[in-house]
KOLKEGU-868794 format. One record per residue (C-alpha): x, y, z; residue in one letter; residue number from 1. Coordinates in steps of 0.25 Angstrom, whole numbers, plus 5000, padded with zeros to 4 digits. Each point is the difference from the previous one (the first is absolute). Example, Ala and Ser with C-alpha at 12.3 -4.5 7.8 and 13.67 -1.06 7.14 Angstrom:
// KOLKEGU-868794
<x=5049	y=4982	z=5031	residuo=A	num=1>
<x=5006	y=5014	z=4998	residuo=S	num=2>
// end
This chain:
// KOLKEGU-868794
<x=5051	y=5782	z=5227	residuo=M	num=1>
<x=4994	y=4988	z=4993	residuo=A	num=2>
<x=5002	y=5007	z=4987	residuo=Q	num=3>
<x=5015	y=5001	z=5003	residuo=Q	num=4>
<x=5001	y=4986	z=5004	residuo=S	num=5>
<x=4994	y=4996	z=4987	residuo=K	num=6>
<x=5010	y=5008	z=4992	residuo=I	num=7>
<x=5012	y=4996	z=5007	residuo=T	num=8>
<x=4997	y=4985	z=5000	residuo=S	num=9>
<x=5000	y=4999	z=4984	residuo=R	num=10>
<x=5015	y=5000	z=4998	residuo=P	num=11>
<x=5002	y=4990	z=5011	residuo=L	num=12>
<x=4989	y=4991	z=4994	residuo=T	num=13>
<x=5006	y=5001	z=4987	residuo=K	num=14>
<x=5014	y=4997	z=5005	residuo=A	num=15>
<x=4994	y=4988	z=5008	residuo=L	num=16>
<x=4993	y=4995	z=4988	residuo=G	num=17>
<x=5012	y=5001	z=4991	residuo=T	num=18>
<x=5008	y=4992	z=5010	residuo=A	num=19>
<x=4989	y=4990	z=5001	residuo=S	num=20>
<x=5000	y=4998	z=4985	residuo=I	num=21>
<x=5015	y=4998	z=5000	residuo=L	num=22>
<x=5000	y=4991	z=5011	residuo=G	num=23>
<x=4990	y=4991	z=4993	residuo=M	num=24>
<x=5008	y=5000	z=4987	residuo=A	num=25>
<x=5013	y=4996	z=5008	residuo=I	num=26>
<x=4992	y=4989	z=5007	residuo=A	num=27>
<x=4994	y=4996	z=4987	residuo=G	num=28>
<x=5014	y=4999	z=4994	residuo=A	num=29>
<x=5005	y=4992	z=5011	residuo=N	num=30>
<x=4988	y=4991	z=4999	residuo=F	num=31>
<x=5002	y=4998	z=4985	residuo=A	num=32>
<x=5015	y=4996	z=5003	residuo=N	num=33>
<x=4996	y=4990	z=5010	residuo=A	num=34>
<x=4990	y=4993	z=4991	residuo=L	num=35>
<x=5003	y=4992	z=4988	residuo=Q	num=36>
<x=4988	y=4998	z=4990	residuo=T	num=37>
<x=4999	y=4990	z=4988	residuo=D	num=38>
<x=4988	y=5001	z=4991	residuo=F	num=39>
<x=4996	y=4991	z=4988	residuo=G	num=40>
<x=4989	y=4995	z=4991	residuo=V	num=41>
<x=4997	y=4987	z=4993	residuo=T	num=42>
<x=4989	y=4998	z=4989	residuo=Y	num=43>
<x=4996	y=4988	z=4992	residuo=Q	num=44>
<x=4990	y=4999	z=4990	residuo=A	num=45>
<x=4995	y=4986	z=4993	residuo=D	num=46>
<x=4992	y=4998	z=4988	residuo=A	num=47>
<x=4996	y=4985	z=5000	residuo=F	num=48>
<x=4992	y=4989	z=4993	residuo=A	num=49>
<x=4996	y=4986	z=5004	residuo=I	num=50>
<x=4995	y=4989	z=4990	residuo=S	num=51>
<x=4995	y=4986	z=5002	residuo=S	num=52>
<x=4987	y=4993	z=4996	residuo=D	num=53>
<x=5001	y=4993	z=5014	residuo=A	num=54>
<x=4994	y=5013	z=5006	residuo=Y	num=55>
<x=4988	y=5000	z=4991	residuo=E	num=56>
<x=4998	y=4985	z=5002	residuo=D	num=57>
<x=4999	y=5003	z=5015	residuo=A	num=58>
<x=4989	y=5010	z=4998	residuo=G	num=59>
<x=5007	y=5013	z=4997	residuo=A	num=60>
<x=4993	y=5009	z=4989	residuo=S	num=61>
<x=5013	y=5000	z=4992	residuo=S	num=62>
<x=5013	y=4992	z=4998	residuo=S	num=63>
<x=5008	y=5013	z=5001	residuo=T	num=64>
<x=5002	y=5011	z=5010	residuo=D	num=65>
<x=5009	y=5013	z=4999	residuo=N	num=66>
<x=5002	y=5012	z=5008	residuo=G	num=67>
<x=5009	y=5010	z=5006	residuo=F	num=68>
<x=5006	y=5002	z=5014	residuo=A	num=69>
<x=5009	y=5010	z=5007	residuo=N	num=70>
<x=5009	y=5001	z=5012	residuo=L	num=71>
<x=5005	y=5013	z=5006	residuo=L	num=72>
<x=5008	y=5001	z=5013	residuo=R	num=73>
<x=5007	y=5012	z=5006	residuo=V	num=74>
<x=5011	y=4998	z=5010	residuo=K	num=75>
<x=5005	y=5010	z=5011	residuo=A	num=76>
<x=5011	y=4996	z=5010	residuo=D	num=77>
<x=5005	y=5009	z=5011	residuo=F	num=78>
<x=5013	y=4998	z=5008	residuo=K	num=79>
<x=5005	y=5008	z=5012	residuo=D	num=80>
<x=5015	y=5002	z=4998	residuo=E	num=81>
<x=5002	y=5002	z=5015	residuo=N	num=82>
<x=4995	y=4986	z=5005	residuo=T	num=83>
<x=4999	y=4992	z=4987	residuo=G	num=84>
<x=4986	y=4997	z=5002	residuo=I	num=85>
<x=4992	y=5000	z=4987	residuo=S	num=86>
<x=4985	y=4999	z=4996	residuo=I	num=87>
<x=4997	y=4992	z=4987	residuo=H	num=88>
<x=4987	y=5002	z=4993	residuo=T	num=89>
<x=4993	y=4997	z=4987	residuo=S	num=90>
<x=4986	y=5004	z=4996	residuo=T	num=91>
<x=4992	y=4993	z=4989	residuo=E	num=92>
<x=4992	y=5010	z=4992	residuo=L	num=93>
<x=4994	y=4990	z=4990	residuo=A	num=94>
<x=5000	y=4985	z=4999	residuo=S	num=95>
<x=4989	y=4995	z=4991	residuo=D	num=96>
<x=4994	y=4995	z=4987	residuo=R	num=97>
<x=4994	y=5011	z=4993	residuo=W	num=98>
<x=4985	y=4999	z=5001	residuo=S	num=99>
<x=4996	y=5013	z=4993	residuo=G	num=100>
<x=4994	y=5013	z=5006	residuo=D	num=101>
<x=4992	y=4993	z=5011	residuo=G	num=102>
<x=5010	y=4996	z=5010	residuo=K	num=103>
<x=4996	y=4991	z=5012	residuo=S	num=104>
<x=4995	y=5009	z=5012	residuo=L	num=105>
<x=4996	y=4996	z=5014	residuo=P	num=106>
<x=4986	y=4995	z=5002	residuo=S	num=107>
<x=4990	y=5012	z=5000	residuo=G	num=108>
<x=5009	y=5010	z=4994	residuo=T	num=109>
<x=4996	y=5007	z=4987	residuo=A	num=110>
<x=5010	y=5004	z=4989	residuo=S	num=111>
<x=4995	y=5014	z=5002	residuo=S	num=112>
<x=5006	y=5000	z=5014	residuo=E	num=113>
<x=5014	y=4998	z=4994	residuo=S	num=114>
<x=5010	y=5011	z=5001	residuo=Y	num=115>
<x=5002	y=5001	z=4985	residuo=T	num=116>
<x=4986	y=4995	z=4996	residuo=G	num=117>
<x=5006	y=4987	z=4995	residuo=N	num=118>
<x=5001	y=4988	z=5009	residuo=A	num=119>
<x=5014	y=4996	z=5005	residuo=N	num=120>
<x=5007	y=4990	z=5009	residuo=E	num=121>
<x=5006	y=5003	z=5014	residuo=D	num=122>
<x=5014	y=5003	z=5001	residuo=V	num=123>
<x=5007	y=4988	z=5008	residuo=T	num=124>
<x=5013	y=4998	z=5008	residuo=L	num=125>
<x=5010	y=4991	z=4993	residuo=D	num=126>
<x=5011	y=5001	z=5010	residuo=L	num=127>
<x=5002	y=5007	z=5013	residuo=G	num=128>
<x=5011	y=4997	z=5010	residuo=Y	num=129>
<x=5010	y=5006	z=5009	residuo=V	num=130>
<x=5015	y=4995	z=5000	residuo=Q	num=131>
<x=5008	y=5002	z=5012	residuo=V	num=132>
<x=5015	y=4997	z=5000	residuo=P	num=133>
<x=5008	y=4995	z=5012	residuo=F	num=134>
<x=5015	y=5002	z=5004	residuo=S	num=135>
<x=5003	y=4985	z=4998	residuo=N	num=136>
<x=4995	y=5001	z=4985	residuo=G	num=137>
<x=4986	y=4994	z=5003	residuo=T	num=138>
<x=4989	y=5006	z=4993	residuo=I	num=139>
<x=4985	y=5000	z=5005	residuo=L	num=140>
<x=4988	y=5002	z=4991	residuo=R	num=141>
<x=4986	y=5001	z=5004	residuo=V	num=142>
<x=4988	y=5002	z=4991	residuo=G	num=143>
<x=4995	y=4996	z=4986	residuo=R	num=144>
<x=5011	y=4994	z=4993	residuo=Q	num=145>
<x=5003	y=4993	z=4987	residuo=A	num=146>
<x=5003	y=4985	z=5001	residuo=A	num=147>
<x=5009	y=4992	z=4990	residuo=N	num=148>
<x=5008	y=4987	z=5002	residuo=W	num=149>
<x=5007	y=4990	z=4992	residuo=S	num=150>
<x=4999	y=5006	z=4986	residuo=N	num=151>
<x=4985	y=5002	z=5001	residuo=C	num=152>
<x=4998	y=4985	z=5003	residuo=F	num=153>
<x=4995	y=5002	z=5014	residuo=L	num=154>
<x=4995	y=5014	z=5000	residuo=T	num=155>
<x=5000	y=5010	z=4989	residuo=C	num=156>
<x=4997	y=5015	z=5001	residuo=D	num=157>
<x=4990	y=4998	z=5012	residuo=D	num=158>
<x=4996	y=5010	z=5010	residuo=R	num=159>
<x=5001	y=4996	z=5015	residuo=R	num=160>
<x=4997	y=5007	z=5013	residuo=D	num=161>
<x=5013	y=4996	z=5007	residuo=R	num=162>
<x=5010	y=5002	z=5011	residuo=I	num=163>
<x=5014	y=4997	z=4994	residuo=L	num=164>
<x=5014	y=5000	z=5005	residuo=T	num=165>
<x=5013	y=4998	z=4991	residuo=L	num=166>
<x=5012	y=4997	z=5008	residuo=T	num=167>
<x=5014	y=4999	z=4994	residuo=P	num=168>
<x=5009	y=4989	z=5006	residuo=T	num=169>
<x=5013	y=4992	z=4997	residuo=S	num=170>
<x=4991	y=4989	z=4994	residuo=L	num=171>
<x=4991	y=5010	z=4991	residuo=G	num=172>
<x=4988	y=5008	z=5002	residuo=T	num=173>
<x=4990	y=4995	z=5010	residuo=V	num=174>
<x=4985	y=5002	z=4997	residuo=I	num=175>
<x=4990	y=5000	z=5010	residuo=A	num=176>
<x=4985	y=5004	z=4998	residuo=L	num=177>
<x=4986	y=5000	z=5005	residuo=Y	num=178>
<x=4988	y=5001	z=4990	residuo=D	num=179>
<x=4986	y=5003	z=5003	residuo=R	num=180>
<x=4993	y=4993	z=4989	residuo=R	num=181>
<x=4986	y=5003	z=5003	residuo=S	num=182>
<x=4992	y=5007	z=5011	residuo=D	num=183>
<x=4985	y=5002	z=4995	residuo=T	num=184>
<x=4992	y=4997	z=5013	residuo=A	num=185>
<x=5002	y=5005	z=5014	residuo=S	num=186>
<x=5001	y=4989	z=5011	residuo=F	num=187>
<x=5003	y=4989	z=4990	residuo=A	num=188>
<x=5015	y=4998	z=5000	residuo=N	num=189>
<x=5000	y=4988	z=4991	residuo=R	num=190>
<x=4998	y=5009	z=4988	residuo=D	num=191>
<x=5013	y=5007	z=5003	residuo=N	num=192>
<x=5009	y=4991	z=4992	residuo=G	num=193>
<x=5011	y=5004	z=5008	residuo=D	num=194>
<x=5013	y=4996	z=4993	residuo=Q	num=195>
<x=5015	y=5000	z=5006	residuo=V	num=196>
<x=5012	y=4997	z=4992	residuo=A	num=197>
<x=5015	y=4999	z=5002	residuo=L	num=198>
<x=5010	y=5000	z=4988	residuo=G	num=199>
<x=5014	y=5002	z=4996	residuo=L	num=200>
<x=5006	y=5006	z=4987	residuo=V	num=201>
<x=5015	y=4997	z=4998	residuo=T	num=202>
<x=5011	y=4997	z=4989	residuo=K	num=203>
<x=5006	y=4986	z=4997	residuo=A	num=204>
<x=5011	y=5001	z=4990	residuo=A	num=205>
<x=4993	y=5007	z=4988	residuo=D	num=206>
<x=4986	y=4997	z=5005	residuo=F	num=207>
<x=4990	y=5008	z=5007	residuo=N	num=208>
<x=4993	y=4991	z=5010	residuo=V	num=209>
<x=4987	y=5002	z=5007	residuo=G	num=210>
<x=4994	y=4992	z=5011	residuo=L	num=211>
<x=4986	y=5003	z=5006	residuo=L	num=212>
<x=4991	y=4993	z=5010	residuo=Y	num=213>
<x=4985	y=5005	z=5002	residuo=V	num=214>
<x=4990	y=4996	z=5010	residuo=H	num=215>
<x=4986	y=5004	z=5001	residuo=W	num=216>
<x=4995	y=5001	z=5015	residuo=L	num=217>
<x=4988	y=4992	z=5005	residuo=Q	num=218>
<x=4992	y=5011	z=5006	residuo=N	num=219>
<x=4987	y=4995	z=5006	residuo=T	num=220>
<x=4991	y=4989	z=4999	residuo=A	num=221>
<x=4989	y=5008	z=4994	residuo=T	num=222>
<x=4994	y=4993	z=4987	residuo=P	num=223>
<x=5003	y=5006	z=4987	residuo=G	num=224>
<x=5010	y=5011	z=4998	residuo=G	num=225>
<x=5013	y=5001	z=4993	residuo=Y	num=226>
<x=5003	y=4986	z=4992	residuo=P	num=227>
<x=5015	y=4999	z=5004	residuo=L	num=228>
<x=5001	y=4996	z=5015	residuo=Q	num=229>
<x=5013	y=4994	z=5006	residuo=G	num=230>
<x=5005	y=4998	z=4986	residuo=T	num=231>
<x=5015	y=4998	z=4997	residuo=H	num=232>
<x=5007	y=5006	z=4988	residuo=L	num=233>
<x=5015	y=4998	z=4995	residuo=F	num=234>
<x=5005	y=5008	z=4988	residuo=S	num=235>
<x=5014	y=4999	z=4997	residuo=P	num=236>
<x=5007	y=5006	z=4987	residuo=Y	num=237>
<x=5013	y=5001	z=4993	residuo=I	num=238>
<x=5004	y=5010	z=4989	residuo=S	num=239>
<x=5013	y=5003	z=4993	residuo=G	num=240>
<x=5010	y=4997	z=4989	residuo=M	num=241>
<x=5007	y=4988	z=4996	residuo=I	num=242>
<x=5012	y=5005	z=4993	residuo=G	num=243>
<x=4999	y=5012	z=4992	residuo=D	num=244>
<x=4988	y=4997	z=4991	residuo=A	num=245>
<x=4990	y=4991	z=5007	residuo=V	num=246>
<x=4990	y=5005	z=5010	residuo=K	num=247>
<x=4993	y=4990	z=5009	residuo=L	num=248>
<x=4988	y=5002	z=5009	residuo=D	num=249>
<x=4993	y=4989	z=5009	residuo=V	num=250>
<x=4989	y=5002	z=5010	residuo=G	num=251>
<x=4990	y=4991	z=5008	residuo=V	num=252>
<x=4987	y=5003	z=5008	residuo=N	num=253>
<x=4997	y=4989	z=5010	residuo=Y	num=254>
<x=4987	y=5001	z=5007	residuo=F	num=255>
<x=4995	y=4990	z=5011	residuo=D	num=256>
<x=4992	y=4999	z=5013	residuo=G	num=257>
<x=4988	y=5009	z=4998	residuo=N	num=258>
<x=4989	y=4997	z=5010	residuo=E	num=259>
<x=4989	y=5003	z=4990	residuo=V	num=260>
<x=4998	y=4987	z=4993	residuo=D	num=261>
<x=4990	y=4998	z=4989	residuo=L	num=262>
<x=5002	y=4985	z=4999	residuo=G	num=263>
<x=5008	y=5000	z=4987	residuo=D	num=264>
<x=5013	y=5007	z=5005	residuo=G	num=265>
<x=4994	y=5014	z=4999	residuo=R	num=266>
<x=5004	y=5010	z=5005	residuo=I	num=267>
<x=5014	y=4995	z=5001	residuo=Y	num=268>
<x=4997	y=4990	z=5011	residuo=A	num=269>
<x=5010	y=4991	z=4994	residuo=D	num=270>
<x=5014	y=5002	z=4994	residuo=A	num=271>
<x=5000	y=5007	z=4987	residuo=S	num=272>
<x=5011	y=5006	z=4991	residuo=F	num=273>
<x=5001	y=5010	z=4989	residuo=G	num=274>
<x=5014	y=5000	z=4994	residuo=T	num=275>
<x=5007	y=5008	z=4988	residuo=Y	num=276>
<x=5014	y=4999	z=4993	residuo=V	num=277>
<x=5004	y=5010	z=4991	residuo=R	num=278>
<x=5013	y=5001	z=4991	residuo=G	num=279>
<x=5004	y=5013	z=4992	residuo=G	num=280>
<x=5011	y=5000	z=4989	residuo=F	num=281>
<x=5006	y=5012	z=4995	residuo=D	num=282>
<x=5003	y=4999	z=4985	residuo=L	num=283>
<x=5003	y=5014	z=4996	residuo=G	num=284>
<x=4989	y=5007	z=4993	residuo=A	num=285>
<x=4991	y=4988	z=5005	residuo=M	num=286>
<x=4996	y=4995	z=5014	residuo=N	num=287>
<x=4995	y=4986	z=5001	residuo=L	num=288>
<x=4992	y=4996	z=5012	residuo=Q	num=289>
<x=4994	y=4986	z=5004	residuo=V	num=290>
<x=4991	y=4997	z=5011	residuo=Q	num=291>
<x=4993	y=4989	z=5008	residuo=W	num=292>
<x=4989	y=5004	z=5009	residuo=A	num=293>
<x=4992	y=4989	z=5007	residuo=G	num=294>
<x=4990	y=4997	z=5012	residuo=T	num=295>
<x=4998	y=4987	z=5007	residuo=Q	num=296>
<x=4988	y=4997	z=5009	residuo=D	num=297>
<x=4994	y=5014	z=4997	residuo=G	num=298>
<x=5013	y=5008	z=5003	residuo=G	num=299>
<x=5000	y=5015	z=5000	residuo=F	num=300>
<x=5005	y=5010	z=4989	residuo=I	num=301>
<x=4996	y=5014	z=5002	residuo=V	num=302>
<x=4992	y=5006	z=4988	residuo=P	num=303>
<x=5011	y=5010	z=4997	residuo=G	num=304>
<x=5011	y=4990	z=4996	residuo=F	num=305>
<x=5006	y=5002	z=4987	residuo=D	num=306>
<x=4997	y=4987	z=4992	residuo=T	num=307>
<x=5005	y=5006	z=4987	residuo=F	num=308>
<x=4985	y=5000	z=4995	residuo=S	num=309>
<x=4992	y=5012	z=5000	residuo=S	num=310>
<x=4987	y=4991	z=5002	residuo=L	num=311>
<x=5005	y=4992	z=5012	residuo=I	num=312>
<x=5003	y=5006	z=5014	residuo=N	num=313>
<x=5008	y=5013	z=4997	residuo=N	num=314>
<x=4989	y=5007	z=5008	residuo=N	num=315>
<x=5006	y=5008	z=5011	residuo=P	num=316>
<x=4991	y=5003	z=5012	residuo=D	num=317>
<x=5000	y=5015	z=4999	residuo=S	num=318>
<x=5002	y=5001	z=4985	residuo=T	num=319>
<x=4990	y=4992	z=4993	residuo=Q	num=320>
<x=5003	y=4994	z=4986	residuo=N	num=321>
<x=4987	y=4999	z=4992	residuo=P	num=322>
<x=5005	y=4989	z=4991	residuo=T	num=323>
<x=5003	y=4990	z=5012	residuo=S	num=324>
<x=4990	y=4989	z=4998	residuo=L	num=325>
<x=5006	y=4988	z=5007	residuo=Y	num=326>
<x=5006	y=4999	z=5014	residuo=R	num=327>
<x=5010	y=4989	z=5003	residuo=M	num=328>
<x=5001	y=4997	z=5015	residuo=G	num=329>
<x=4986	y=5004	z=5005	residuo=G	num=330>
<x=4995	y=4987	z=5004	residuo=Q	num=331>
<x=5003	y=5002	z=5015	residuo=S	num=332>
<x=5006	y=4987	z=5003	residuo=G	num=333>
<x=4990	y=4991	z=4993	residuo=L	num=334>
<x=5005	y=4985	z=5001	residuo=E	num=335>
<x=5006	y=4994	z=4987	residuo=D	num=336>
<x=4998	y=5013	z=4992	residuo=H	num=337>
<x=5013	y=5003	z=4992	residuo=E	num=338>
<x=5004	y=5010	z=4990	residuo=E	num=339>
<x=5013	y=5000	z=4991	residuo=N	num=340>
<x=5004	y=5012	z=4991	residuo=L	num=341>
<x=5012	y=4998	z=4991	residuo=F	num=342>
<x=5003	y=5013	z=4992	residuo=I	num=343>
<x=5011	y=5007	z=4993	residuo=A	num=344>
<x=5001	y=5015	z=4997	residuo=K	num=345>
<x=5009	y=5007	z=4990	residuo=A	num=346>
<x=5002	y=5015	z=5001	residuo=T	num=347>
<x=5007	y=5008	z=4989	residuo=F	num=348>
<x=5006	y=5014	z=5002	residuo=D	num=349>
<x=4997	y=5006	z=4986	residuo=V	num=350>
<x=5005	y=5014	z=5004	residuo=T	num=351>
<x=5004	y=5006	z=5014	residuo=P	num=352>
<x=4985	y=5004	z=5001	residuo=R	num=353>
<x=4993	y=4989	z=4993	residuo=M	num=354>
<x=4999	y=4985	z=5004	residuo=S	num=355>
<x=4991	y=4988	z=4995	residuo=L	num=356>
<x=4997	y=4988	z=5007	residuo=H	num=357>
<x=4994	y=4986	z=4997	residuo=G	num=358>
<x=4996	y=4988	z=5009	residuo=S	num=359>
<x=4996	y=4986	z=4997	residuo=V	num=360>
<x=4997	y=4989	z=5010	residuo=G	num=361>
<x=4990	y=4990	z=5006	residuo=T	num=362>
<x=4991	y=5000	z=5012	residuo=L	num=363>
<x=4996	y=4986	z=5006	residuo=Q	num=364>
<x=4989	y=4999	z=5010	residuo=I	num=365>
<x=4996	y=4988	z=5008	residuo=D	num=366>
<x=4988	y=5001	z=5009	residuo=N	num=367>
<x=5002	y=4987	z=5006	residuo=G	num=368>
<x=4989	y=4993	z=4991	residuo=T	num=369>
<x=5003	y=5005	z=4986	residuo=D	num=370>
<x=5011	y=5008	z=4994	residuo=D	num=371>
<x=5003	y=5008	z=4987	residuo=D	num=372>
<x=5010	y=5009	z=4994	residuo=D	num=373>
<x=5000	y=5014	z=4993	residuo=S	num=374>
<x=5010	y=5006	z=4991	residuo=M	num=375>
<x=5004	y=5014	z=5003	residuo=I	num=376>
<x=5004	y=5011	z=4990	residuo=Y	num=377>
<x=5004	y=5015	z=5004	residuo=D	num=378>
<x=5005	y=5012	z=4992	residuo=L	num=379>
<x=5004	y=5013	z=5005	residuo=G	num=380>
<x=5007	y=5013	z=4997	residuo=A	num=381>
<x=5004	y=5013	z=5008	residuo=S	num=382>
<x=5005	y=5013	z=4995	residuo=Y	num=383>
<x=5006	y=5011	z=5010	residuo=K	num=384>
<x=4996	y=5013	z=4994	residuo=L	num=385>
<x=5009	y=5008	z=5011	residuo=N	num=386>
<x=5004	y=4998	z=5014	residuo=E	num=387>
<x=4986	y=5002	z=5005	residuo=S	num=388>
<x=4991	y=4993	z=4990	residuo=V	num=389>
<x=5000	y=4986	z=4995	residuo=T	num=390>
<x=4989	y=4993	z=4991	residuo=T	num=391>
<x=4998	y=4985	z=4998	residuo=S	num=392>
<x=4991	y=4990	z=4994	residuo=A	num=393>
<x=4998	y=4985	z=5003	residuo=T	num=394>
<x=4992	y=4989	z=4993	residuo=W	num=395>
<x=4998	y=4986	z=5007	residuo=G	num=396>
<x=4993	y=4987	z=4997	residuo=M	num=397>
<x=4997	y=4988	z=5009	residuo=V	num=398>
<x=4994	y=4988	z=4992	residuo=T	num=399>
<x=4988	y=4992	z=5005	residuo=E	num=400>
<x=5001	y=4992	z=5013	residuo=N	num=401>
<x=4990	y=4989	z=5005	residuo=D	num=402>
<x=5002	y=5002	z=5015	residuo=V	num=403>
<x=5003	y=5015	z=5001	residuo=A	num=404>
<x=4991	y=5012	z=5004	residuo=T	num=405>
<x=5003	y=5015	z=4998	residuo=T	num=406>
<x=5003	y=5009	z=5012	residuo=T	num=407>
<x=4998	y=5014	z=4994	residuo=G	num=408>
<x=5006	y=5012	z=5007	residuo=N	num=409>
<x=4996	y=5013	z=5007	residuo=G	num=410>
<x=4997	y=5008	z=4987	residuo=L	num=411>
<x=4993	y=4988	z=4993	residuo=V	num=412>
<x=4994	y=4992	z=5011	residuo=P	num=413>
<x=4989	y=4994	z=4991	residuo=A	num=414>
<x=5011	y=4993	z=4993	residuo=A	num=415>
<x=5002	y=4990	z=5011	residuo=G	num=416>
<x=4993	y=4987	z=5003	residuo=G	num=417>
<x=4999	y=4995	z=4986	residuo=V	num=418>
<x=5004	y=4987	z=4994	residuo=A	num=419>
<x=5008	y=5001	z=4987	residuo=F	num=420>
<x=5000	y=4985	z=4996	residuo=A	num=421>
<x=4994	y=5003	z=4986	residuo=D	num=422>
<x=5007	y=5013	z=4996	residuo=D	num=423>
<x=5014	y=5007	z=5002	residuo=D	num=424>
<x=5002	y=5013	z=5008	residuo=L	num=425>
<x=5006	y=5012	z=4994	residuo=M	num=426>
<x=5002	y=5014	z=5005	residuo=A	num=427>
<x=5008	y=5013	z=4996	residuo=A	num=428>
<x=5004	y=5013	z=5006	residuo=K	num=429>
<x=5006	y=5013	z=4997	residuo=V	num=430>
<x=5006	y=5008	z=5011	residuo=S	num=431>
<x=5005	y=5014	z=5003	residuo=L	num=432>
<x=5009	y=5002	z=5013	residuo=N	num=433>
<x=5005	y=5013	z=5005	residuo=V	num=434>
<x=5009	y=5001	z=5013	residuo=A	num=435>
<x=5007	y=5012	z=5005	residuo=F	num=436>
// end
């Protein structure tokens, strides 16, 4: 009887198994139809060199430094067609200066314990957030997001742990957000750096207009913690065309009211301004741009702002530039400290794939006691090999300055903190960029 049961069950088992496989295939097809995916890759490699006797005078073993760096990110986005909800992710697989075979490892870890036998860095999260659409057009985003504002004058390629809403209205798009800027110690709320903001992006004639107010919460009275407490920030900008040939961009960063006061206006305890005005003129095969950027009383300019110089700022938060050697707008509200940059840039489209550019200008720095000027020179070229690959090169120079100190960057931190009163700064870079 048992044998008969075993024999008669085989066709039934086979039929059920086949039906199960078909059911899974149908379910998988439905799942695939309901889920949209978007994958992408970006890669950047830089070969760079920096030169100034100022570094050797400051104690370095050489007046020059050179190196290689690379950045590799993989994007994977997923969207549910039925609800419109989407997940956006970016994973950073490499983001470092080449240091040879022996990469940095956690303390106590031997290189032989590495999976490949060579030391390697950890994979890190670049972006990771959910986006939820609502019937009234509002979009909610929660998670690790990119932050940019005012042509990279206030924020540039930053990453924020953020709750954000974008709501379309008859006046424009209303922006409301909350950022947790820091949270490194339990039961110590003052280190949270809680930041809230309300903004509006709209059109006025042929101009895009952005208005943004940011406030840092006071948290608790615990000593120490995040340096911005009760601070106010206003950051308006306009960007658009005057006629058919002239492009105008204007932006302001106004800080005031921080409760952390070091006695000289820092950190943004009193009013401070960062301002820029940029004009672009289309002259056929040549595009000419002129720009003034300035700070008053230690006003703020983000490191990633495009100054038309490869040595000054031009250092986005999440895509470091190894030749960025001086930072405008980093004095944190220091009283009487002023900077003024006047610069012009010309770009020539030699062919549809190749362009050349050159910049010349002057940087004026007044620290409240002394002042000095530096000349700025910059040359560059880019060539688009195809739709996915671009190569570029830059060379820049900032002449000596009696009151200025270098700031360095994430790839060459040792380049910071050096006075260059007796020698010019020079740096060059060759880059390969891939995106698809």
